[in-house]
Each structure stands twice: as structure tokens, then as C-alpha cells.
FIBATI-313447 format. One line per field, with one value per residue (C-alpha): residue number from 0; x negated, y negated, z. Coordinates in pm, 1 decimal. Example, Ala and Ser with C-alpha at 12.3 -4.5 7.8 and 13.67 -1.06 7.14 Angstrom:
<sites>
num = 0; 1
u = -1230.0; -1367.0
v = 450.0; 106.0
w = 780.0; 714.0
</sites>
This chain:
<sites>
num = 0; 1; 2; 3; 4; 5; 6; 7; 8; 9; 10; 11; 12; 13; 14; 15; 16; 17; 18; 19; 20; 21; 22; 23; 24; 25; 26; 27; 28; 29; 30; 31; 32; 33; 34; 35; 36; 37; 38; 39; 40; 41; 42; 43; 44; 45; 46; 47; 48; 49; 50; 51; 52; 53; 54; 55; 56; 57; 58; 59; 60; 61; 62; 63; 64; 65; 66; 67; 68; 69; 70; 71; 72; 73; 74; 75; 76; 77; 78; 79; 80; 81; 82; 83; 84; 85; 86; 87; 88; 89; 90; 91; 92; 93; 94; 95; 96; 97; 98; 99; 100; 101; 102; 103; 104; 105; 106; 107; 108; 109; 110; 111; 112; 113; 114; 115; 116; 117; 118; 119; 120; 121; 122; 123; 124; 125; 126; 127; 128; 129; 130; 131; 132; 133; 134; 135; 136; 137; 138; 139; 140; 141; 142; 143; 144; 145; 146; 147; 148; 149; 150; 151; 152; 153; 154; 155; 156; 157; 158; 159; 160; 161; 162; 163; 164; 165; 166; 167; 168; 169; 170; 171; 172; 173; 174; 175; 176; 177; 178; 179; 180; 181; 182; 183; 184; 185; 186; 187; 188; 189; 190; 191; 192; 193; 194; 195; 196; 197; 198; 199; 200; 201; 202; 203; 204; 205; 206; 207; 208; 209; 210; 211; 212; 213; 214; 215; 216; 217; 218; 219; 220; 221; 222; 223; 224; 225; 226; 227; 228; 229; 230; 231; 232; 233; 234; 235; 236; 237; 238; 239; 240; 241; 242; 243; 244; 245; 246; 247; 248; 249; 250; 251; 252; 253; 254; 255; 256; 257; 258; 259; 260; 261; 262; 263; 264; 265; 266; 267; 268; 269; 270; 271; 272; 273; 274; 275; 276; 277; 278; 279; 280; 281; 282; 283; 284; 285; 286; 287; 288; 289; 290; 291; 292; 293; 294; 295; 296; 297; 298; 299; 300; 301; 302; 303; 304; 305; 306; 307; 308; 309; 310; 311; 312; 313; 314; 315; 316; 317; 318; 319; 320; 321; 322; 323; 324; 325; 326; 327; 328; 329; 330; 331; 332; 333; 334; 335; 336; 337; 338; 339; 340; 341; 342; 343; 344; 345; 346; 347; 348; 349; 350; 351; 352; 353; 354; 355; 356; 357; 358; 359; 360; 361; 362; 363; 364; 365; 366; 367; 368; 369; 370; 371; 372; 373; 374; 375; 376; 377; 378; 379; 380; 381; 382; 383; 384; 385; 386; 387; 388; 389; 390; 391; 392; 393; 394; 395; 396; 397; 398; 399; 400; 401; 402; 403; 404; 405; 406; 407; 408; 409; 410; 411; 412; 413; 414; 415; 416; 417; 418; 419; 420; 421; 422; 423; 424; 425; 426; 427; 428; 429; 430; 431; 432; 433; 434; 435; 436; 437; 438; 439; 440; 441; 442; 443; 444; 445; 446; 447; 448; 449; 450; 451; 452; 453; 454; 455; 456; 457; 458; 459; 460; 461; 462; 463; 464; 465; 466; 467; 468; 469; 470; 471; 472; 473; 474; 475; 476; 477; 478; 479; 480; 481; 482; 483; 484; 485; 486; 487; 488; 489; 490; 491; 492; 493; 494; 495; 496; 497; 498; 499; 500; 501; 502; 503; 504; 505; 506; 507; 508; 509; 510; 511; 512; 513; 514; 515; 516; 517; 518; 519; 520; 521; 522; 523; 524; 525; 526; 527; 528; 529; 530
u = -2459.0; -2709.7; -3082.7; -3379.2; -3724.9; -3954.7; -4294.4; -4546.4; -4785.1; -4679.4; -4987.2; -5064.4; -4715.7; -4751.7; -4821.1; -4565.0; -4352.6; -4373.3; -4362.9; -4073.8; -3923.3; -4057.2; -3918.1; -3548.5; -3318.2; -3219.5; -3345.7; -3522.5; -3631.3; -3710.3; -3661.7; -3746.5; -3460.5; -3648.1; -3585.8; -3933.2; -3911.6; -4223.6; -4145.4; -3984.0; -3974.6; -4104.8; -3784.2; -3740.8; -4116.3; -4064.4; -3770.2; -3917.2; -4275.4; -4270.5; -4121.7; -4372.2; -4642.6; -4567.6; -4447.8; -4773.8; -4968.3; -4778.3; -4692.0; -4985.2; -4920.1; -4555.3; -4552.4; -4803.0; -4539.1; -4272.9; -4480.3; -4536.6; -4201.5; -4298.6; -3989.7; -3993.3; -4165.5; -4444.2; -4442.3; -4442.9; -4768.9; -4970.3; -4868.7; -4826.1; -4497.0; -4404.3; -4208.7; -4152.1; -3768.0; -3653.2; -3798.0; -3679.3; -3353.3; -3328.7; -3384.4; -3186.3; -2883.5; -2977.1; -2892.7; -2581.0; -2284.1; -2159.8; -1813.6; -1916.5; -2213.7; -1961.9; -1817.1; -2133.0; -2322.8; -2044.1; -2041.4; -2381.4; -2405.0; -2130.5; -2313.4; -2653.4; -2488.5; -2319.2; -2584.4; -2347.2; -2386.5; -2248.2; -2184.1; -2016.6; -1982.4; -2121.9; -2191.6; -2601.8; -2813.7; -3023.5; -3401.7; -3412.6; -3129.7; -2977.7; -2659.5; -2459.9; -2411.2; -2224.1; -2407.2; -2312.3; -2565.9; -2582.6; -2783.2; -2818.0; -2995.4; -3270.0; -3317.8; -3581.3; -3561.6; -3442.2; -3166.7; -3334.4; -3324.9; -3656.6; -3599.7; -3312.2; -3309.3; -3167.8; -3043.2; -2906.5; -2776.0; -2607.1; -2268.3; -2198.9; -2124.0; -1890.9; -1708.7; -1677.9; -1508.1; -1282.2; -1156.0; -1107.4; -930.9; -718.9; -655.2; -542.9; -307.0; -163.1; -95.2; 32.4; 276.7; 404.1; 471.3; 674.2; 858.5; 934.0; 1283.1; 1299.6; 1119.8; 1250.7; 976.5; 984.1; 740.7; 788.3; 651.0; 737.3; 1126.3; 1175.7; 1190.2; 990.4; 981.7; 1094.5; 1108.7; 1441.3; 1476.6; 1512.2; 1777.1; 1961.7; 2000.3; 2124.1; 2322.2; 2122.2; 2025.5; 1661.9; 1826.3; 1924.2; 1578.2; 1463.8; 1702.8; 1536.8; 1893.7; 1824.3; 1842.8; 1648.1; 1786.0; 2201.0; 2041.4; 1902.5; 2097.4; 2032.6; 1673.4; 1813.9; 1709.1; 1449.8; 1377.9; 1275.4; 1050.3; 881.3; 864.8; 719.0; 466.8; 338.9; 300.8; 111.5; -126.6; -160.6; -118.8; 159.1; 465.5; 577.7; 866.6; 1164.9; 1516.2; 1752.8; 2079.0; 2069.7; 2340.1; 2404.2; 2551.2; 2902.2; 2854.5; 2860.8; 2544.7; 2305.1; 2112.5; 1748.9; 1414.3; 1202.5; 817.9; 566.6; 214.9; 132.9; -155.4; -256.7; -282.9; -166.1; 159.9; 243.9; 268.3; 394.3; 497.9; 833.2; 919.6; 1259.5; 1368.9; 1775.4; 1869.4; 2224.5; 2264.5; 2023.1; 2266.6; 2559.9; 2397.7; 2369.6; 2693.9; 2839.2; 2608.1; 2654.3; 3049.9; 2994.0; 2793.3; 3093.5; 3317.6; 3144.3; 3077.3; 3436.9; 3541.8; 3303.9; 3382.0; 3728.9; 3616.3; 3293.0; 3529.8; 3742.0; 3457.0; 3287.0; 3641.6; 3665.2; 3314.2; 3432.1; 3721.0; 3502.6; 3273.6; 3513.6; 3680.0; 3338.6; 3246.4; 3552.1; 3454.0; 3125.2; 2920.5; 2559.3; 2341.4; 2655.6; 2536.4; 2229.8; 2406.7; 2675.0; 2408.0; 2256.1; 2558.0; 2586.5; 2281.2; 2292.1; 2658.9; 2498.5; 2219.0; 2506.7; 2709.9; 2401.6; 2328.2; 2703.5; 2684.2; 2362.5; 2510.4; 2828.6; 2628.8; 2410.4; 2739.5; 2848.7; 2511.5; 2532.0; 2859.1; 2763.0; 3073.5; 2833.1; 3052.0; 2819.9; 2941.4; 2796.4; 2731.9; 2459.4; 2213.4; 1996.0; 1754.8; 1561.4; 1835.2; 1940.3; 1632.0; 1622.8; 1963.3; 1807.6; 1472.8; 1705.9; 1893.1; 1616.7; 1398.6; 1679.8; 1688.6; 1312.7; 1149.5; 828.8; 756.0; 701.5; 846.4; 652.2; 845.2; 692.4; 969.9; 960.1; 812.1; 1084.2; 1490.8; 1493.9; 1839.1; 1926.9; 2256.3; 2402.5; 2542.5; 2455.4; 2543.8; 2357.4; 2023.6; 2077.5; 2076.0; 1744.9; 1544.7; 1725.5; 1596.4; 1249.4; 1193.8; 1329.3; 1098.6; 800.0; 884.5; 925.8; 644.6; 426.9; 468.7; 124.6; 97.3; 337.2; 315.2; 520.6; 477.4; 762.7; 667.0; 825.8; 673.3; 851.0; 718.5; 864.8; 1155.3; 1114.1; 1049.9; 869.4; 944.3; 690.7; 715.0; 375.6; 344.2; 18.5; 115.3; 31.3; 24.6; 106.9; -112.5; -220.5; -81.1; 244.7; 314.7; 466.3; 733.9; 847.2; 1157.7; 1285.1; 1586.5; 1572.2; 1172.8; 962.3; 594.7; 590.1; 580.8; 923.8; 762.4; 617.6; 910.1; 789.9; 921.8; 1309.5; 1516.6; 1645.6; 1456.6; 1744.4; 1660.0; 1421.3; 1589.1; 1883.5; 1693.3; 1528.6; 1877.6; 1985.0; 1694.1; 1713.3; 2045.0; 1977.6; 1749.0; 1439.0; 1164.7; 1014.2; 632.4; 419.7; 72.9; -73.4; -337.3; -336.8; -447.7; -414.2; -48.3; 175.1; 299.9; 647.3; 683.4; 1061.3; 1076.6; 1399.3; 1488.2; 1565.1; 1976.3; 1932.2; 1702.5; 1947.4; 2302.6; 2127.6; 2056.8; 2398.2; 2543.8; 2364.2; 2438.8; 2813.3; 2780.3; 2641.2; 2903.8; 3148.0; 3021.8
v = -4424.1; -4306.4; -4290.8; -4548.1; -4445.0; -4693.6; -4766.3; -4645.6; -4473.5; -4118.3; -3930.4; -3899.0; -3668.8; -3529.7; -3183.6; -3155.3; -3276.7; -2965.8; -2730.3; -2829.7; -2832.7; -2470.4; -2350.2; -2465.4; -2174.6; -2341.4; -2366.0; -2742.1; -2885.1; -3219.2; -3298.1; -3582.8; -3762.0; -3631.6; -3266.8; -3200.5; -3002.9; -3174.8; -2982.4; -2693.8; -2524.1; -2196.3; -2030.2; -2132.8; -2025.8; -1677.5; -1626.1; -1602.7; -1568.6; -1760.4; -2072.1; -2013.3; -1997.5; -2353.3; -2523.7; -2435.9; -2596.2; -2930.6; -2892.0; -3065.9; -3441.4; -3436.3; -3616.6; -3861.4; -3906.8; -3985.3; -4233.6; -4443.8; -4387.2; -4484.8; -4550.7; -4299.3; -4521.7; -4554.6; -4211.0; -4112.6; -4341.3; -4191.0; -3796.6; -3619.1; -3511.0; -3139.8; -2883.5; -2714.1; -2802.6; -2614.0; -2298.0; -2347.2; -2424.6; -2113.3; -1901.6; -2097.0; -2094.9; -1700.9; -1619.9; -1812.2; -1564.9; -1571.5; -1663.2; -1949.8; -2117.1; -2347.0; -2492.7; -2552.8; -2720.7; -2910.1; -3066.3; -3112.2; -3318.4; -3484.2; -3602.5; -3678.4; -3880.9; -4064.8; -4060.1; -3964.2; -3734.7; -3401.0; -3065.2; -2748.7; -2344.9; -2089.8; -1718.9; -1721.9; -1385.4; -1272.0; -1208.8; -931.1; -707.5; -816.6; -879.7; -1233.0; -1429.6; -1728.2; -2038.8; -2413.2; -2635.6; -3026.5; -3265.5; -3626.1; -3920.3; -4072.9; -4476.7; -4684.6; -5078.1; -5168.5; -4894.7; -4683.3; -4301.5; -4179.4; -3848.6; -3567.1; -3392.5; -3034.5; -2801.8; -2467.8; -2325.6; -1938.0; -1910.1; -1562.0; -1461.7; -1766.7; -1672.8; -1290.5; -1412.9; -1668.7; -1393.0; -1104.9; -1421.5; -1457.8; -1116.1; -1063.1; -1362.3; -1217.9; -873.1; -1095.7; -1310.5; -963.9; -775.2; -1109.0; -1099.2; -771.6; -708.4; -387.9; -478.1; -812.6; -984.3; -1284.6; -1440.8; -1562.4; -1792.7; -1702.3; -1645.3; -1858.8; -1722.0; -1989.7; -1826.1; -1549.2; -1405.6; -1392.5; -1062.5; -1113.1; -1422.5; -1156.4; -911.6; -1114.0; -1354.8; -1669.2; -1902.6; -2076.0; -2432.6; -2269.7; -2145.3; -2470.7; -2623.2; -2364.5; -2234.6; -1856.9; -1735.9; -1477.4; -1374.6; -1344.6; -1142.9; -832.2; -800.0; -431.7; -574.1; -784.4; -484.5; -260.1; -134.8; -493.7; -531.2; -213.8; -357.3; -661.6; -538.0; -267.5; -588.4; -802.4; -477.0; -307.2; -601.1; -371.9; -186.8; 180.8; 145.5; 201.5; 168.1; -118.6; -342.6; -694.0; -913.0; -1100.7; -1413.4; -1300.4; -1081.4; -735.2; -491.4; -401.4; -59.8; -132.7; -8.5; -217.2; -251.2; -569.9; -682.7; -996.7; -1248.5; -1374.7; -1785.5; -2060.6; -1881.3; -1527.9; -1521.3; -1217.8; -1099.0; -847.4; -589.5; -477.7; -179.6; -193.1; 167.2; 122.1; 386.6; 660.8; 574.1; 641.7; 976.9; 1064.3; 992.7; 1213.1; 1457.9; 1446.0; 1480.0; 1759.9; 1941.4; 1867.5; 1993.5; 2297.9; 2399.0; 2353.7; 2571.0; 2829.4; 2848.0; 2989.4; 3319.3; 3347.6; 3414.0; 3648.9; 3823.7; 3813.5; 4001.8; 4220.1; 4365.6; 4439.9; 4632.4; 4802.6; 4911.3; 5013.8; 5278.9; 5394.5; 5453.1; 5680.2; 5876.9; 5985.9; 5869.9; 5887.6; 5542.1; 5331.3; 5140.3; 5052.0; 4932.7; 4731.9; 4579.3; 4473.5; 4348.3; 4165.6; 4013.0; 3861.6; 3753.4; 3551.6; 3388.4; 3272.7; 3123.1; 2968.0; 2817.0; 2690.2; 2530.0; 2348.1; 2210.5; 2102.6; 1930.5; 1782.0; 1594.6; 1531.4; 1334.0; 1154.3; 1031.8; 943.5; 1197.2; 1444.6; 1494.0; 1535.8; 1556.2; 1407.4; 1641.6; 1697.8; 1991.5; 2223.0; 2235.3; 2535.5; 2761.7; 2685.3; 2742.0; 3083.1; 3179.4; 3052.0; 3266.9; 3574.0; 3557.5; 3450.0; 3759.6; 3997.6; 3953.2; 3955.8; 4218.5; 4184.0; 3901.9; 3828.3; 3463.6; 3346.2; 3100.1; 2862.9; 2686.2; 2348.6; 2293.7; 2034.0; 1977.7; 1905.4; 1792.6; 1584.9; 1428.5; 1529.8; 1813.5; 2147.7; 2362.2; 2089.3; 2103.4; 2477.5; 2439.9; 2243.1; 2528.7; 2795.6; 2636.0; 2543.1; 2955.0; 3048.1; 2876.6; 2945.8; 3339.5; 3309.7; 3095.4; 3356.8; 3697.0; 3816.4; 3645.9; 3794.8; 3575.5; 3237.7; 2987.0; 2770.5; 2519.8; 2243.5; 1944.5; 1691.5; 1338.2; 1052.5; 965.4; 1262.3; 1598.2; 1767.7; 2093.7; 2245.0; 2510.7; 2667.2; 2952.4; 3060.5; 3133.0; 2951.0; 2568.3; 2293.3; 2084.1; 1744.6; 1518.8; 1688.9; 1691.5; 1342.0; 1456.3; 1782.8; 1620.1; 1448.4; 1618.6; 1918.0; 1891.3; 2174.1; 2200.4; 2548.3; 2578.0; 2706.0; 2929.2; 3103.4; 3319.7; 3481.6; 3198.9; 3087.5; 2788.9; 2452.2; 2216.3; 2114.3; 2289.2; 2014.1; 1706.6; 1837.0; 1893.9; 1565.6; 1354.4; 1559.6; 1464.7; 1113.7; 1056.0; 1214.3; 924.5; 1167.2; 1229.3; 1461.2; 1529.7; 1811.6; 1922.5; 2147.6; 2250.1; 2503.0; 2881.1; 2744.7; 2761.6; 2465.5; 2288.6; 2111.5; 1910.6; 1789.6; 1479.4; 1402.5; 1121.8; 1299.5; 1264.1; 935.1; 739.6; 845.1; 749.4; 452.6; 355.0; 462.5; 231.2; -30.8; 18.3; 31.2; -308.5; -494.6; -332.7; -479.2; -817.9
w = -1603.1; -1841.4; -1671.0; -1768.6; -1791.5; -1660.6; -1787.6; -1439.8; -1370.7; -1206.0; -1257.5; -905.6; -925.3; -1260.0; -1142.8; -841.4; -1092.9; -1361.0; -1077.6; -976.9; -1307.6; -1346.1; -1059.8; -1157.3; -1250.9; -1579.1; -1910.0; -1942.0; -2270.6; -2354.5; -2749.7; -2937.9; -3142.7; -3470.6; -3331.6; -3219.6; -2870.0; -2684.3; -2354.3; -2197.5; -1842.2; -1778.4; -1748.5; -2122.8; -2250.1; -2064.1; -2271.4; -2613.2; -2682.7; -3014.3; -2821.8; -2528.3; -2766.1; -2952.0; -2633.5; -2433.8; -2688.0; -2628.7; -2269.0; -2115.3; -2297.0; -2180.7; -1861.5; -2022.2; -2310.3; -2036.5; -1856.4; -2167.4; -2320.6; -2699.3; -2928.3; -3202.3; -3494.0; -3217.5; -3168.3; -3529.3; -3562.0; -3303.9; -3327.9; -3658.4; -3737.0; -3671.7; -3828.4; -3510.2; -3454.8; -3749.5; -3629.3; -3264.9; -3402.2; -3593.1; -3269.9; -3109.2; -3369.2; -3400.2; -3021.1; -2988.8; -3006.1; -3398.2; -3283.5; -3098.8; -3373.4; -3560.4; -3273.1; -3118.5; -3375.6; -3474.7; -3133.1; -3104.1; -3425.9; -3330.0; -3001.0; -3137.1; -3446.6; -3157.6; -2913.6; -2628.4; -2366.5; -2404.2; -2237.0; -2380.3; -2270.4; -2503.9; -2517.6; -2532.4; -2604.9; -2316.4; -2438.9; -2193.2; -2214.0; -2591.8; -2404.4; -2463.2; -2126.3; -2090.7; -2022.7; -1954.7; -2175.1; -2126.8; -2301.6; -2179.2; -2367.4; -2237.5; -2330.3; -2275.7; -2180.2; -2532.7; -2520.0; -2747.3; -2742.0; -2690.4; -2556.4; -2491.7; -2167.2; -2259.0; -1967.8; -1985.7; -1677.6; -1660.6; -1526.9; -1669.1; -1340.6; -1264.6; -1616.1; -1525.3; -1177.0; -1339.5; -1590.5; -1370.6; -1152.4; -1463.8; -1507.8; -1158.2; -1187.6; -1481.1; -1317.5; -1039.2; -1268.6; -1447.6; -1098.6; -952.7; -1288.8; -1311.5; -1331.1; -1084.3; -794.5; -610.1; -404.6; -170.7; 6.4; 372.6; 677.4; 995.1; 947.3; 637.3; 302.2; 92.2; -255.4; -460.1; -769.2; -1027.3; -971.3; -564.9; -615.2; -875.0; -617.7; -330.0; -524.9; -424.8; -693.2; -735.1; -634.0; -269.4; -209.1; -323.7; -29.1; 197.9; 210.1; 189.5; 566.9; 621.6; 971.9; 794.9; 505.3; 744.0; 1037.3; 1022.1; 1165.6; 1473.6; 1680.1; 1844.5; 1467.0; 1372.2; 1681.5; 1547.6; 1212.9; 1331.1; 1533.5; 1265.7; 1020.0; 1290.5; 1372.5; 1041.9; 822.2; 651.0; 688.4; 588.2; 342.9; 506.0; 383.8; 490.9; 403.0; 281.4; 288.6; 20.7; -35.8; -109.8; 178.9; 31.3; 185.2; -52.3; 26.7; -60.5; 24.6; 150.8; 231.7; 250.3; 352.4; 602.0; 635.6; 957.8; 968.3; 1184.7; 1089.7; 989.4; 637.3; 414.1; 66.2; 78.2; -148.2; -226.4; -457.8; -499.7; -322.7; -421.7; -714.7; -454.6; -162.7; -388.0; -529.5; -173.1; -25.2; -378.0; -247.1; 84.0; 37.5; -204.1; 97.1; 351.8; 93.7; 25.3; 393.8; 506.1; 199.6; 268.3; 637.7; 585.4; 372.4; 608.0; 917.4; 738.3; 606.8; 929.8; 1092.9; 814.6; 888.3; 1248.1; 1170.2; 897.2; 1173.4; 1381.9; 1154.3; 996.9; 1376.3; 1449.9; 1111.7; 1303.3; 968.6; 1005.0; 976.9; 1030.4; 1313.9; 1135.9; 821.4; 991.2; 1155.5; 820.6; 742.5; 1037.6; 1025.5; 660.3; 770.0; 1057.5; 831.5; 594.5; 835.2; 1024.6; 676.4; 612.2; 985.9; 894.1; 578.5; 780.3; 1053.7; 793.1; 611.5; 961.9; 1028.9; 721.2; 800.9; 1150.1; 1276.1; 1441.8; 1774.2; 2096.0; 2453.1; 2731.4; 3050.8; 3300.6; 3120.3; 3349.3; 3082.1; 3291.4; 3271.9; 2910.6; 2766.8; 2963.9; 2830.9; 2449.3; 2529.2; 2626.9; 2319.8; 2059.5; 2238.0; 2183.9; 1819.4; 1749.6; 1934.1; 1741.9; 1930.3; 2302.9; 2426.7; 2768.4; 2996.1; 3183.6; 3377.8; 3545.3; 3860.7; 3988.0; 3875.4; 3521.8; 3413.9; 3107.8; 2980.4; 2661.3; 2453.7; 2594.7; 2237.6; 2073.5; 2277.1; 2252.1; 1874.3; 1910.4; 2080.7; 1866.1; 1551.4; 1699.7; 1848.9; 1532.2; 1332.9; 1568.1; 1481.2; 1105.8; 1096.8; 1292.3; 1165.3; 1251.3; 1594.0; 1803.4; 2127.6; 2144.7; 2461.9; 2602.4; 2865.8; 3051.2; 3216.4; 3397.4; 3460.9; 3671.6; 3374.6; 3114.7; 3044.9; 2763.0; 2639.7; 2416.4; 2186.2; 2075.5; 1804.0; 1622.9; 1317.4; 980.9; 1059.6; 902.0; 686.2; 874.6; 589.2; 565.3; 882.4; 906.6; 647.9; 782.7; 985.4; 632.8; 473.9; 262.4; 313.7; 347.4; 429.0; 245.3; -148.0; -245.6; -476.4; -119.9; -69.9; 236.8; 448.8; 299.0; 381.4; 280.3; 491.4; 717.4; 1043.8; 1167.6; 1001.8; 1221.2; 1523.5; 1523.1; 1478.3; 1769.3; 1952.2; 1881.8; 1957.3; 2300.8; 2363.5; 2308.2; 2053.4; 1870.0; 1738.0; 1621.7; 1655.4; 1425.2; 1197.8; 936.1; 1004.5; 1381.5; 1469.6; 1549.9; 1886.8; 1830.1; 2170.2; 2272.6; 2530.7; 2673.2; 2958.8; 3259.6; 3367.3; 3575.4; 3333.0; 3049.2; 3280.2; 3320.8; 2954.0; 2859.4; 3099.3; 2988.3; 2634.5; 2731.0; 2914.0; 2581.9; 2387.5; 2623.1; 2645.0
</sites>
């Protein structure tokens, strides 16, 4: 409802009223129906010196004019007509963005002609910087008791920050929509254990329809049986604590029962119900490529084993014949040949182990192993092979028995000690210590070599990953050893971690459950399978 100005005496509050209007963070103007500007608040006056000069000349009579509220005809009889509006209008138009001028003028004329309230948004030049800023302009007709328009109350509010925020939100929404409409990444939104929304790609991946989704017939629990384990608890805990997950490989069970290998990650939001957004990348092509590669490595390893065994046998026969002939340097030459053959044999064995691990066919024995005794034998072997380094062994203070495969555990520490020597060519001291606790034993292998940069440490147990650049030929290798070590340790119910700093050496800690603990764990696992 449009306000009506009553004729009464406001002289006592005139100054307070003016101060209040001047304090407003908006442009406020009062304009007569003939276009004459009769009042502008201080903010508008400060905007432009020309306006300030003209407005201040008329400012004193403003409130009295508001009190008397004469009609346009009465005003024309009592006050001379000024030619101020055209000048003020010109300044106003010059400061409107050129792209907005036609629209603003059209709406202004339409509202004035109809005598109706109007508001519009347009870009207006900032008098201080010259830059255009968005503003919201409102113009309200003020009528006397007879219903005649005696003044127009015009206000202008700077909404540039709001418009920029809205634009940023719009662009952000467009990016989100582009991501949701991605044909590469499947995206789903979950509340608790329920999938409530997905993009089309996720539905195509899993074989579900939009109708299934609307009927809440996309069951998360049956889609991810691979996560129904301690690993699921680990992922859930990571989500709750960090509000995101490190991408991991798993499988989704599609609607038709087929298993889809995927790479999955996500973020979480804490509310009354745990909400999250998951990102799923189809990993089947990569998985197939890895399977082909693993199959090739396994086949190549098997094919290389036979000629290598034959070559080693022929080398031994050659050594015996040359020794009978009493030729000089025979022992040195044959030792070099043996060294190279052993290196190739180890490489082939690692390739074979790698293919078996990937196929889940690496065999393990289960027996009680005295780690103290086993490590002494390993240290003796390595010490005999590498006389340039000294390996110190600190024995366990109490019995150190574990359950596992002695040969595989030997392989673990042969690899760790060989690496310690390889990556510490100028630091001849290697330390091996055993620390027994109530339920586990930790074996630590420490060198004083080149160390591993902190940012690379979490990846050194990945297959084919090397912390040393390929061009650094002083440290040969294919990045398989630590991966195999980690898999063997994991199979024995243990963990492996590294502490290292560039240029200050590395310490690898292998923690294994003691025999009694491991036997109890194996019994529980067997009972669960029987159930």
C-alpha cells in the first residue's frame, strides 16, 4: 500500500529526520512529478560535486515541503520552475552502464506514466573509482489526500557484492552441474547407508535406472560386499575423522550381478545423519591391462627359469674344468659370473613372486619360526656377500617366535638388508634390532644412507615404484622388492613402515604378531570360515 503524507507539524523532528536519511548507506532522492530534484541525502551529494552544489541550495526547504505537501499546481504557483532535472538526468544517464541505459529508461518512463512503484537492477558508475557497480533502484510515488502524486521517493542500494556472490554461486553451480553430467566419473550422494542421488554415469556403470533411484532401490550394502570388512571400518573411520577418503580400489556389484572394478573416493559432511558424496571411476580397462601384464610376467618368469638353471649348471661345470687347467684369475672371473647370474635369478624370482601375488597364488607354509635365529643366519649370509659393510645385530631379550613361512620371512629381511647396503654406499654401518612386546615383535633395519624424501615415503611399497629417479643408474632396480616385502608381511598379519629423512638414512620397522597371538588369530579365522 502506497504511503500517504499527512499535513501536520514535524518541525521539531526535522533535523533528526534529515540526519537519519543522511546516515543511510543508500542514495536517497526526492523528485517532483515535473522532474525537479528537491532533495538528496548526503551520500548522493558526495557522489558528484555538480549534484552536491545544486542540491544543497534547495536542501533547506525540503522538510517544510514534505509537511505542506502541496499539489504540483500549487508548487508551480509558489516556486519558480527550475531547469535542474535535465542536467541531473544527464548526469544520471551518463553514469548508467551503456548496456543498461535503454532498459532502465523504458521502465522508468512506463512507471512514471502509470504512476506506479517500480524497482530494477542496473550497473551504475562508482564516482570514486569509475568502475561500474550493480545497484538496486526503487522509486515510490508519494500521494496527498487527494491521491495526487506530489513527490517520487527514489532510493538506490549498492548490491554489487551480492551480485558478485550470486554470480560466483551460479558459476560454481554450473561447474557442479558439469561435473555431475560428466560421462567419465560416476558420482553418488549418500545419507547414512542409503544412496539418494547419482549422476547418469553412475547409473550406466551399475546398470540401475532413474526409477530404481527414485524408489530407493539402489542398495549400497549389496553393491559393495568388498567393503563389508575391517577395511570398510577403516574407510568409515577415515571419512568421519578427515571428512574425506584416500582413493582406493574396490569392486561394485552391478544390478545384473557382474563385478565392476572401480577407483573410489569421497567426501563427507557431518549433520544429524552422515552425508557424503562419492566419486567412482571405472577401473576395468586398467584392471584388464594389469592382468595381461601380470600374465605376461608370470609366463616370462617361467620361461626364463629353465634356461637360467641350465646356464648356472653350465657355469659350474666350466669353473671345474678351468680350475683343473690352473689358469690365472679363474676364481675371480667365475665369481663375477656367479654374481651376475644370481642377480638375474633374483630378478626372475621376484617377477614370479609378483605374478603369484597378483593372482593370489603365492604359497606360504605355517610353522613356528625363531626370528632371532633366522635373522642371525640372514645377517651372516649378507655379511659374507658384502664385506664392505658391517651389520650389527641386537638380539631379542625374550623368545621371539612367530608363525609363518620361514623362507618368505627370510626373503623379507634379505631384501631389507640388501637395500640398506645398496642405498648407503658410503655409510658402512647397518643396525638390526629386535624389540619384543606383549603381543608382537618389531624388527628394525637402520642404515645411514641417502634417505627417502618424506613426500615419497607413502608410495615406496607400491608395485614398480622407486623413490630414486630412473636416470640415477647408481641404484639399479625395478621397484618390486618392497612391494613383495609388504605383501609377505601383510600375509603374516604384520605391518611395515619407514622412518627416513633425505640425506640421513632410513629405518624400516617390521612388526609381526608373536606365535601365540597369530595362532589364536588363525584359529578364529578358520572358525569364521566354517560358520
